[in-house]
mmCIF file of the N, C-alpha and C atoms, coordinates in Angstrom:
data_MODEL
# 
_entry.id   MODEL 
# 
loop_
_atom_site.group_PDB 
_atom_site.id 
_atom_site.type_symbol 
_atom_site.label_atom_id 
_atom_site.label_alt_id 
_atom_site.label_comp_id 
_atom_site.label_asym_id 
_atom_site.label_entity_id 
_atom_site.label_seq_id 
_atom_site.pdbx_PDB_ins_code 
_atom_site.Cartn_x 
_atom_site.Cartn_y 
_atom_site.Cartn_z 
_atom_site.occupancy 
_atom_site.B_iso_or_equiv 
_atom_site.pdbx_formal_charge 
_atom_site.auth_seq_id 
_atom_site.auth_comp_id 
_atom_site.auth_asym_id 
_atom_site.auth_atom_id 
_atom_site.pdbx_PDB_model_num 
ATOM 1   N N  . MET A 1 1  ? 68.564 114.537 111.378 1.00 0.00 ? 1  MET A N  1 
ATOM 2   C CA . MET A 1 1  ? 67.819 113.574 110.594 1.00 0.00 ? 1  MET A CA 1 
ATOM 3   C C  . MET A 1 1  ? 67.654 112.309 111.434 1.00 0.00 ? 1  MET A C  1 
ATOM 4   N N  . SER A 1 2  ? 66.439 111.856 111.615 1.00 0.00 ? 2  SER A N  1 
ATOM 5   C CA . SER A 1 2  ? 66.206 110.650 112.399 1.00 0.00 ? 2  SER A CA 1 
ATOM 6   C C  . SER A 1 2  ? 66.396 109.412 111.541 1.00 0.00 ? 2  SER A C  1 
ATOM 7   N N  . LYS A 1 3  ? 66.498 108.275 112.183 1.00 0.00 ? 3  LYS A N  1 
ATOM 8   C CA . LYS A 1 3  ? 66.691 107.009 111.467 1.00 0.00 ? 3  LYS A CA 1 
ATOM 9   C C  . LYS A 1 3  ? 65.536 106.731 110.509 1.00 0.00 ? 3  LYS A C  1 
ATOM 10  N N  . ASN A 1 4  ? 64.319 107.179 110.846 1.00 0.00 ? 4  ASN A N  1 
ATOM 11  C CA . ASN A 1 4  ? 63.165 106.976 109.978 1.00 0.00 ? 4  ASN A CA 1 
ATOM 12  C C  . ASN A 1 4  ? 63.242 107.801 108.703 1.00 0.00 ? 4  ASN A C  1 
ATOM 13  N N  . ASP A 1 5  ? 64.100 108.825 108.681 1.00 0.00 ? 5  ASP A N  1 
ATOM 14  C CA . ASP A 1 5  ? 64.274 109.658 107.499 1.00 0.00 ? 5  ASP A CA 1 
ATOM 15  C C  . ASP A 1 5  ? 65.302 109.080 106.533 1.00 0.00 ? 5  ASP A C  1 
ATOM 16  N N  . GLU A 1 6  ? 65.970 108.032 106.938 1.00 0.00 ? 6  GLU A N  1 
ATOM 17  C CA . GLU A 1 6  ? 66.987 107.402 106.102 1.00 0.00 ? 6  GLU A CA 1 
ATOM 18  C C  . GLU A 1 6  ? 66.338 106.427 105.121 1.00 0.00 ? 6  GLU A C  1 
ATOM 19  N N  . PRO A 1 7  ? 66.787 106.404 103.859 1.00 0.00 ? 7  PRO A N  1 
ATOM 20  C CA . PRO A 1 7  ? 66.255 105.401 102.924 1.00 0.00 ? 7  PRO A CA 1 
ATOM 21  C C  . PRO A 1 7  ? 66.745 104.007 103.307 1.00 0.00 ? 7  PRO A C  1 
ATOM 22  N N  . ARG A 1 8  ? 65.934 103.016 103.035 1.00 0.00 ? 8  ARG A N  1 
ATOM 23  C CA . ARG A 1 8  ? 66.327 101.624 103.261 1.00 0.00 ? 8  ARG A CA 1 
ATOM 24  C C  . ARG A 1 8  ? 66.865 101.093 101.935 1.00 0.00 ? 8  ARG A C  1 
ATOM 25  N N  . THR A 1 9  ? 68.122 100.662 101.916 1.00 0.00 ? 9  THR A N  1 
ATOM 26  C CA . THR A 1 9  ? 68.764 100.241 100.670 1.00 0.00 ? 9  THR A CA 1 
ATOM 27  C C  . THR A 1 9  ? 68.910 98.732  100.604 1.00 0.00 ? 9  THR A C  1 
ATOM 28  N N  . THR A 1 10 ? 68.844 98.229  99.370  1.00 0.00 ? 10 THR A N  1 
ATOM 29  C CA . THR A 1 10 ? 68.993 96.803  99.099  1.00 0.00 ? 10 THR A CA 1 
ATOM 30  C C  . THR A 1 10 ? 69.871 96.639  97.871  1.00 0.00 ? 10 THR A C  1 
ATOM 31  N N  . THR A 1 11 ? 70.892 95.795  97.955  1.00 0.00 ? 11 THR A N  1 
ATOM 32  C CA . THR A 1 11 ? 71.726 95.490  96.796  1.00 0.00 ? 11 THR A CA 1 
ATOM 33  C C  . THR A 1 11 ? 70.969 94.512  95.905  1.00 0.00 ? 11 THR A C  1 
ATOM 34  N N  . LEU A 1 12 ? 70.836 94.845  94.625  1.00 0.00 ? 12 LEU A N  1 
ATOM 35  C CA . LEU A 1 12 ? 70.131 93.993  93.673  1.00 0.00 ? 12 LEU A CA 1 
ATOM 36  C C  . LEU A 1 12 ? 71.077 93.046  92.947  1.00 0.00 ? 12 LEU A C  1 
ATOM 37  N N  . ALA A 1 13 ? 72.256 93.529  92.601  1.00 0.00 ? 13 ALA A N  1 
ATOM 38  C CA . ALA A 1 13 ? 73.264 92.713  91.910  1.00 0.00 ? 13 ALA A CA 1 
ATOM 39  C C  . ALA A 1 13 ? 74.607 93.422  92.044  1.00 0.00 ? 13 ALA A C  1 
ATOM 40  N N  . GLU A 1 14 ? 75.666 92.610  92.008  1.00 0.00 ? 14 GLU A N  1 
ATOM 41  C CA . GLU A 1 14 ? 76.997 93.190  92.163  1.00 0.00 ? 14 GLU A CA 1 
ATOM 42  C C  . GLU A 1 14 ? 78.020 92.330  91.441  1.00 0.00 ? 14 GLU A C  1 
ATOM 43  N N  . THR A 1 15 ? 78.924 93.008  90.729  1.00 0.00 ? 15 THR A N  1 
ATOM 44  C CA . THR A 1 15 ? 80.073 92.336  90.120  1.00 0.00 ? 15 THR A CA 1 
ATOM 45  C C  . THR A 1 15 ? 81.316 93.031  90.658  1.00 0.00 ? 15 THR A C  1 
ATOM 46  N N  . GLU A 1 16 ? 82.453 92.669  90.132  1.00 0.00 ? 16 GLU A N  1 
ATOM 47  C CA . GLU A 1 16 ? 83.701 93.281  90.582  1.00 0.00 ? 16 GLU A CA 1 
ATOM 48  C C  . GLU A 1 16 ? 83.712 94.795  90.327  1.00 0.00 ? 16 GLU A C  1 
ATOM 49  N N  . ASN A 1 17 ? 83.098 95.227  89.211  1.00 0.00 ? 17 ASN A N  1 
ATOM 50  C CA . ASN A 1 17 ? 83.170 96.636  88.821  1.00 0.00 ? 17 ASN A CA 1 
ATOM 51  C C  . ASN A 1 17 ? 81.854 97.405  88.905  1.00 0.00 ? 17 ASN A C  1 
ATOM 52  N N  . PHE A 1 18 ? 80.741 96.713  89.080  1.00 0.00 ? 18 PHE A N  1 
ATOM 53  C CA . PHE A 1 18 ? 79.439 97.363  89.044  1.00 0.00 ? 18 PHE A CA 1 
ATOM 54  C C  . PHE A 1 18 ? 78.577 96.923  90.224  1.00 0.00 ? 18 PHE A C  1 
ATOM 55  N N  . ILE A 1 19 ? 77.636 97.792  90.603  1.00 0.00 ? 19 ILE A N  1 
ATOM 56  C CA . ILE A 1 19 ? 76.656 97.434  91.622  1.00 0.00 ? 19 ILE A CA 1 
ATOM 57  C C  . ILE A 1 19 ? 75.333 98.104  91.273  1.00 0.00 ? 19 ILE A C  1 
ATOM 58  N N  . ALA A 1 20 ? 74.252 97.353  91.419  1.00 0.00 ? 20 ALA A N  1 
ATOM 59  C CA . ALA A 1 20 ? 72.901 97.895  91.247  1.00 0.00 ? 20 ALA A CA 1 
ATOM 60  C C  . ALA A 1 20 ? 72.201 97.772  92.586  1.00 0.00 ? 20 ALA A C  1 
ATOM 61  N N  . TRP A 1 21 ? 71.562 98.851  93.011  1.00 0.00 ? 21 TRP A N  1 
ATOM 62  C CA . TRP A 1 21 ? 70.876 98.833  94.301  1.00 0.00 ? 21 TRP A CA 1 
ATOM 63  C C  . TRP A 1 21 ? 69.640 99.711  94.247  1.00 0.00 ? 21 TRP A C  1 
ATOM 64  N N  . LYS A 1 22 ? 68.727 99.475  95.196  1.00 0.00 ? 22 LYS A N  1 
ATOM 65  C CA . LYS A 1 22 ? 67.530 100.297 95.257  1.00 0.00 ? 22 LYS A CA 1 
ATOM 66  C C  . LYS A 1 22 ? 67.418 100.920 96.635  1.00 0.00 ? 22 LYS A C  1 
ATOM 67  N N  . ALA A 1 23 ? 66.733 102.037 96.676  1.00 0.00 ? 23 ALA A N  1 
ATOM 68  C CA . ALA A 1 23 ? 66.515 102.758 97.936  1.00 0.00 ? 23 ALA A CA 1 
ATOM 69  C C  . ALA A 1 23 ? 65.024 103.001 98.094  1.00 0.00 ? 23 ALA A C  1 
ATOM 70  N N  . GLU A 1 24 ? 64.498 102.551 99.199  1.00 0.00 ? 24 GLU A N  1 
ATOM 71  C CA . GLU A 1 24 ? 63.104 102.837 99.531  1.00 0.00 ? 24 GLU A CA 1 
ATOM 72  C C  . GLU A 1 24 ? 63.126 104.101 100.391 1.00 0.00 ? 24 GLU A C  1 
ATOM 73  N N  . GLU A 1 25 ? 62.673 105.190 99.781  1.00 0.00 ? 25 GLU A N  1 
ATOM 74  C CA . GLU A 1 25 ? 62.746 106.500 100.414 1.00 0.00 ? 25 GLU A CA 1 
ATOM 75  C C  . GLU A 1 25 ? 61.646 106.663 101.463 1.00 0.00 ? 25 GLU A C  1 
ATOM 76  N N  . PRO A 1 26 ? 61.868 107.513 102.466 1.00 0.00 ? 26 PRO A N  1 
ATOM 77  C CA . PRO A 1 26 ? 60.867 107.749 103.515 1.00 0.00 ? 26 PRO A CA 1 
ATOM 78  C C  . PRO A 1 26 ? 59.523 108.249 102.978 1.00 0.00 ? 26 PRO A C  1 
ATOM 79  N N  . ASP A 1 27 ? 59.529 108.911 101.814 1.00 0.00 ? 27 ASP A N  1 
ATOM 80  C CA . ASP A 1 27 ? 58.282 109.431 101.248 1.00 0.00 ? 27 ASP A CA 1 
ATOM 81  C C  . ASP A 1 27 ? 57.508 108.383 100.449 1.00 0.00 ? 27 ASP A C  1 
ATOM 82  N N  . GLY A 1 28 ? 58.014 107.116 100.431 1.00 0.00 ? 28 GLY A N  1 
ATOM 83  C CA . GLY A 1 28 ? 57.332 106.045 99.721  1.00 0.00 ? 28 GLY A CA 1 
ATOM 84  C C  . GLY A 1 28 ? 57.858 105.797 98.321  1.00 0.00 ? 28 GLY A C  1 
ATOM 85  N N  . GLU A 1 29 ? 58.670 106.686 97.801  1.00 0.00 ? 29 GLU A N  1 
ATOM 86  C CA . GLU A 1 29 ? 59.251 106.535 96.465  1.00 0.00 ? 29 GLU A CA 1 
ATOM 87  C C  . GLU A 1 29 ? 60.364 105.488 96.523  1.00 0.00 ? 29 GLU A C  1 
ATOM 88  N N  . THR A 1 30 ? 60.473 104.672 95.480  1.00 0.00 ? 30 THR A N  1 
ATOM 89  C CA . THR A 1 30 ? 61.593 103.750 95.354  1.00 0.00 ? 30 THR A CA 1 
ATOM 90  C C  . THR A 1 30 ? 62.457 104.231 94.202  1.00 0.00 ? 30 THR A C  1 
ATOM 91  N N  . THR A 1 31 ? 63.746 104.374 94.450  1.00 0.00 ? 31 THR A N  1 
ATOM 92  C CA . THR A 1 31 ? 64.685 104.777 93.413  1.00 0.00 ? 31 THR A CA 1 
ATOM 93  C C  . THR A 1 31 ? 65.691 103.658 93.208  1.00 0.00 ? 31 THR A C  1 
ATOM 94  N N  . TYR A 1 32 ? 66.232 103.596 92.001  1.00 0.00 ? 32 TYR A N  1 
ATOM 95  C CA . TYR A 1 32 ? 67.184 102.562 91.625  1.00 0.00 ? 32 TYR A CA 1 
ATOM 96  C C  . TYR A 1 32 ? 68.474 103.234 91.178  1.00 0.00 ? 32 TYR A C  1 
ATOM 97  N N  . HIS A 1 33 ? 69.596 102.561 91.420  1.00 0.00 ? 33 HIS A N  1 
ATOM 98  C CA . HIS A 1 33 ? 70.900 103.165 91.170  1.00 0.00 ? 33 HIS A CA 1 
ATOM 99  C C  . HIS A 1 33 ? 71.847 102.111 90.602  1.00 0.00 ? 33 HIS A C  1 
ATOM 100 N N  . ILE A 1 34 ? 72.655 102.520 89.649  1.00 0.00 ? 34 ILE A N  1 
ATOM 101 C CA . ILE A 1 34 ? 73.715 101.671 89.110  1.00 0.00 ? 34 ILE A CA 1 
ATOM 102 C C  . ILE A 1 34 ? 75.019 102.444 89.256  1.00 0.00 ? 34 ILE A C  1 
ATOM 103 N N  . GLU A 1 35 ? 75.964 101.861 89.964  1.00 0.00 ? 35 GLU A N  1 
ATOM 104 C CA . GLU A 1 35 ? 77.285 102.465 90.122  1.00 0.00 ? 35 GLU A CA 1 
ATOM 105 C C  . GLU A 1 35 ? 78.248 101.756 89.186  1.00 0.00 ? 35 GLU A C  1 
ATOM 106 N N  . MET A 1 36 ? 78.908 102.552 88.334  1.00 0.00 ? 36 MET A N  1 
ATOM 107 C CA . MET A 1 36 ? 79.875 102.035 87.370  1.00 0.00 ? 36 MET A CA 1 
ATOM 108 C C  . MET A 1 36 ? 81.158 102.824 87.555  1.00 0.00 ? 36 MET A C  1 
ATOM 109 N N  . ASN A 1 37 ? 82.084 102.252 88.308  1.00 0.00 ? 37 ASN A N  1 
ATOM 110 C CA . ASN A 1 37 ? 83.312 102.946 88.670  1.00 0.00 ? 37 ASN A CA 1 
ATOM 111 C C  . ASN A 1 37 ? 82.973 104.266 89.354  1.00 0.00 ? 37 ASN A C  1 
ATOM 112 N N  . ASN A 1 38 ? 83.294 105.407 88.764  1.00 0.00 ? 38 ASN A N  1 
ATOM 113 C CA . ASN A 1 38 ? 83.036 106.688 89.430  1.00 0.00 ? 38 ASN A CA 1 
ATOM 114 C C  . ASN A 1 38 ? 81.768 107.377 88.930  1.00 0.00 ? 38 ASN A C  1 
ATOM 115 N N  . VAL A 1 39 ? 80.892 106.632 88.236  1.00 0.00 ? 39 VAL A N  1 
ATOM 116 C CA . VAL A 1 39 ? 79.630 107.170 87.722  1.00 0.00 ? 39 VAL A CA 1 
ATOM 117 C C  . VAL A 1 39 ? 78.474 106.429 88.374  1.00 0.00 ? 39 VAL A C  1 
ATOM 118 N N  . THR A 1 40 ? 77.479 107.175 88.842  1.00 0.00 ? 40 THR A N  1 
ATOM 119 C CA . THR A 1 40 ? 76.257 106.569 89.361  1.00 0.00 ? 40 THR A CA 1 
ATOM 120 C C  . THR A 1 40 ? 75.083 107.094 88.561  1.00 0.00 ? 40 THR A C  1 
ATOM 121 N N  . VAL A 1 41 ? 74.252 106.185 88.065  1.00 0.00 ? 41 VAL A N  1 
ATOM 122 C CA . VAL A 1 41 ? 73.052 106.544 87.317  1.00 0.00 ? 41 VAL A CA 1 
ATOM 123 C C  . VAL A 1 41 ? 71.862 106.285 88.232  1.00 0.00 ? 41 VAL A C  1 
ATOM 124 N N  . HIS A 1 42 ? 70.971 107.281 88.352  1.00 0.00 ? 42 HIS A N  1 
ATOM 125 C CA . HIS A 1 42 ? 69.817 107.196 89.238  1.00 0.00 ? 42 HIS A CA 1 
ATOM 126 C C  . HIS A 1 42 ? 68.541 107.086 88.398  1.00 0.00 ? 42 HIS A C  1 
ATOM 127 N N  . PHE A 1 43 ? 67.621 106.224 88.826  1.00 0.00 ? 43 PHE A N  1 
ATOM 128 C CA . PHE A 1 43 ? 66.363 106.018 88.116  1.00 0.00 ? 43 PHE A CA 1 
ATOM 129 C C  . PHE A 1 43 ? 65.186 106.090 89.082  1.00 0.00 ? 43 PHE A C  1 
ATOM 130 N N  . PHE A 1 44 ? 64.088 106.674 88.618  1.00 0.00 ? 44 PHE A N  1 
ATOM 131 C CA . PHE A 1 44 ? 62.818 106.513 89.308  1.00 0.00 ? 44 PHE A CA 1 
ATOM 132 C C  . PHE A 1 44 ? 62.188 105.211 88.806  1.00 0.00 ? 44 PHE A C  1 
ATOM 133 N N  . GLU A 1 45 ? 61.132 104.762 89.447  1.00 0.00 ? 45 GLU A N  1 
ATOM 134 C CA . GLU A 1 45 ? 60.505 103.463 89.150  1.00 0.00 ? 45 GLU A CA 1 
ATOM 135 C C  . GLU A 1 45 ? 60.218 103.263 87.658  1.00 0.00 ? 45 GLU A C  1 
ATOM 136 N N  . GLU A 1 46 ? 59.542 104.202 87.021  1.00 0.00 ? 46 GLU A N  1 
ATOM 137 C CA . GLU A 1 46 ? 59.192 104.038 85.602  1.00 0.00 ? 46 GLU A CA 1 
ATOM 138 C C  . GLU A 1 46 ? 60.422 104.016 84.711  1.00 0.00 ? 46 GLU A C  1 
ATOM 139 N N  . GLU A 1 47 ? 61.407 104.831 85.036  1.00 0.00 ? 47 GLU A N  1 
ATOM 140 C CA . GLU A 1 47 ? 62.652 104.853 84.262  1.00 0.00 ? 47 GLU A CA 1 
ATOM 141 C C  . GLU A 1 47 ? 63.392 103.529 84.410  1.00 0.00 ? 47 GLU A C  1 
ATOM 142 N N  . TRP A 1 48 ? 63.375 102.952 85.608  1.00 0.00 ? 48 TRP A N  1 
ATOM 143 C CA . TRP A 1 48 ? 64.037 101.679 85.870  1.00 0.00 ? 48 TRP A CA 1 
ATOM 144 C C  . TRP A 1 48 ? 63.421 100.570 85.026  1.00 0.00 ? 48 TRP A C  1 
ATOM 145 N N  . LYS A 1 49 ? 62.090 100.536 84.987  1.00 0.00 ? 49 LYS A N  1 
ATOM 146 C CA . LYS A 1 49 ? 61.397 99.516  84.188  1.00 0.00 ? 49 LYS A CA 1 
ATOM 147 C C  . LYS A 1 49 ? 61.772 99.638  82.717  1.00 0.00 ? 49 LYS A C  1 
ATOM 148 N N  . GLU A 1 50 ? 61.835 100.866 82.222  1.00 0.00 ? 50 GLU A N  1 
ATOM 149 C CA . GLU A 1 50 ? 62.222 101.077 80.828  1.00 0.00 ? 50 GLU A CA 1 
ATOM 150 C C  . GLU A 1 50 ? 63.670 100.674 80.594  1.00 0.00 ? 50 GLU A C  1 
ATOM 151 N N  . PHE A 1 51 ? 64.553 100.983 81.539  1.00 0.00 ? 51 PHE A N  1 
ATOM 152 C CA . PHE A 1 51 ? 65.958 100.586 81.424  1.00 0.00 ? 51 PHE A CA 1 
ATOM 153 C C  . PHE A 1 51 ? 66.090 99.064  81.363  1.00 0.00 ? 51 PHE A C  1 
ATOM 154 N N  . LEU A 1 52 ? 65.333 98.351  82.205  1.00 0.00 ? 52 LEU A N  1 
ATOM 155 C CA . LEU A 1 52 ? 65.389 96.886  82.186  1.00 0.00 ? 52 LEU A CA 1 
ATOM 156 C C  . LEU A 1 52 ? 64.920 96.330  80.849  1.00 0.00 ? 52 LEU A C  1 
ATOM 157 N N  . GLU A 1 53 ? 63.894 96.936  80.255  1.00 0.00 ? 53 GLU A N  1 
ATOM 158 C CA . GLU A 1 53 ? 63.444 96.517  78.920  1.00 0.00 ? 53 GLU A CA 1 
ATOM 159 C C  . GLU A 1 53 ? 64.564 96.708  77.904  1.00 0.00 ? 53 GLU A C  1 
ATOM 160 N N  . LEU A 1 54 ? 65.242 97.831  77.975  1.00 0.00 ? 54 LEU A N  1 
ATOM 161 C CA . LEU A 1 54 ? 66.366 98.106  77.089  1.00 0.00 ? 54 LEU A CA 1 
ATOM 162 C C  . LEU A 1 54 ? 67.471 97.072  77.281  1.00 0.00 ? 54 LEU A C  1 
ATOM 163 N N  . ALA A 1 55 ? 67.798 96.783  78.514  1.00 0.00 ? 55 ALA A N  1 
ATOM 164 C CA . ALA A 1 55 ? 68.869 95.830  78.819  1.00 0.00 ? 55 ALA A CA 1 
ATOM 165 C C  . ALA A 1 55 ? 68.539 94.441  78.283  1.00 0.00 ? 55 ALA A C  1 
ATOM 166 N N  . ARG A 1 56 ? 67.278 94.037  78.368  1.00 0.00 ? 56 ARG A N  1 
ATOM 167 C CA . ARG A 1 56 ? 66.859 92.721  77.848  1.00 0.00 ? 56 ARG A CA 1 
ATOM 168 C C  . ARG A 1 56 ? 67.074 92.643  76.336  1.00 0.00 ? 56 ARG A C  1 
ATOM 169 N N  . GLU A 1 57 ? 66.855 93.749  75.645  1.00 0.00 ? 57 GLU A N  1 
ATOM 170 C CA . GLU A 1 57 ? 67.013 93.780  74.189  1.00 0.00 ? 57 GLU A CA 1 
ATOM 171 C C  . GLU A 1 57 ? 68.479 93.738  73.762  1.00 0.00 ? 57 GLU A C  1 
ATOM 172 N N  . LEU A 1 58 ? 69.388 94.008  74.675  1.00 0.00 ? 58 LEU A N  1 
ATOM 173 C CA . LEU A 1 58 ? 70.819 93.994  74.337  1.00 0.00 ? 58 LEU A CA 1 
ATOM 174 C C  . LEU A 1 58 ? 71.361 92.588  74.184  1.00 0.00 ? 58 LEU A C  1 
ATOM 175 N N  . ARG A 1 59 ? 70.661 91.622  74.660  1.00 0.00 ? 59 ARG A N  1 
ATOM 176 C CA . ARG A 1 59 ? 71.154 90.226  74.607  1.00 0.00 ? 59 ARG A CA 1 
ATOM 177 C C  . ARG A 1 59 ? 71.166 89.663  73.240  1.00 0.00 ? 59 ARG A C  1 
# 
């Protein structure tokens, strides 16, 4: 696997127990991830937008 085949990752937010990050995949897709202890939830772009709407309503 060449370096160009690796996703480019960016940390979006981080606390002591959680981290949210995104990966820009070589195929142009952007995926989003939330790590919560030993669980990681993966989202595609549309799912991420819907999740953020849900999170805003929790306030």
